[in-house]
C-alpha distance (Angstrom), angle and dihedral (degrees) to the residues before:
residue distance angle dihedral
M1 . . .
I2 3.79 . .
T3 3.78 131.9 .
V4 3.81 119.1 -122.3
N5 3.81 115.0 -172.2
G6 3.79 89.6 -25.4
D7 3.84 96.7 -48.0
R8 3.81 123.0 109.3
M9 3.81 115.3 -120.3
E10 3.80 133.7 -175.5
W11 3.80 113.8 -101.7
H12 3.81 132.9 -156.7
D13 3.78 132.9 -172.4
G14 3.81 111.6 -84.7
M15 3.81 95.1 20.9
T16 3.81 111.3 159.6
V17 3.78 134.9 -155.0
A18 3.83 89.3 -112.2
E19 3.80 90.9 54.8
I20 3.80 91.8 51.4
L21 3.80 91.0 50.4
E22 3.80 90.3 50.7
I23 3.81 95.0 46.5
R24 3.80 92.1 47.8
N25 3.83 91.3 43.5
Y26 3.80 95.1 -123.6
I27 3.80 97.3 165.5
F28 3.81 99.8 151.5
R29 3.82 107.2 121.6
M30 3.79 97.5 -140.2
I31 3.81 107.5 61.8
A32 3.77 137.0 132.9
V33 3.80 121.7 -148.0
Q34 3.79 128.6 -157.0
V35 3.80 125.5 -173.8
N36 3.80 113.4 -163.8
G37 3.80 89.1 -18.9
E38 3.82 95.2 -51.1
L39 3.81 117.2 120.3
I40 3.81 111.1 -126.4
K41 3.80 117.9 -145.0
R42 3.80 113.5 -119.5
G43 3.81 95.4 -124.4
T44 3.81 92.5 55.5
Y45 3.82 101.1 56.6
E46 3.83 92.8 105.8
Q47 3.82 92.6 51.7
T48 3.81 100.3 37.8
S49 3.80 111.6 99.8
V50 3.78 118.6 -152.4
P51 3.82 115.6 -141.2
D52 3.78 124.5 -134.0
E53 3.83 112.9 -87.2
A54 3.82 91.4 21.6
D55 3.78 122.9 155.7
V56 3.81 107.8 -133.4
Q57 3.79 121.9 -169.7
V58 3.81 120.7 -167.9
I59 3.78 112.4 -169.6
H60 3.81 123.8 -169.1
M61 3.78 110.8 -139.9
I62 3.80 108.8 -140.3
S63 3.78 127.1 -175.2
G64 3.72 128.7 -170.7
G65 3.70 144.1 159.6
């Protein structure tokens, strides 16, 4: 199991950041992702594995005026 934005989620070996975003339907273009407090670069989501028991934070970046 992993935690994504405070909610428990099933985990499997080899799970990536991109897979989590797809499963959770995070489609907003401007997001930041942290895994266990480490910021993950946008271009590496497909290659970045998420370990079991990880704490994943997905933050929507919003601008306004």
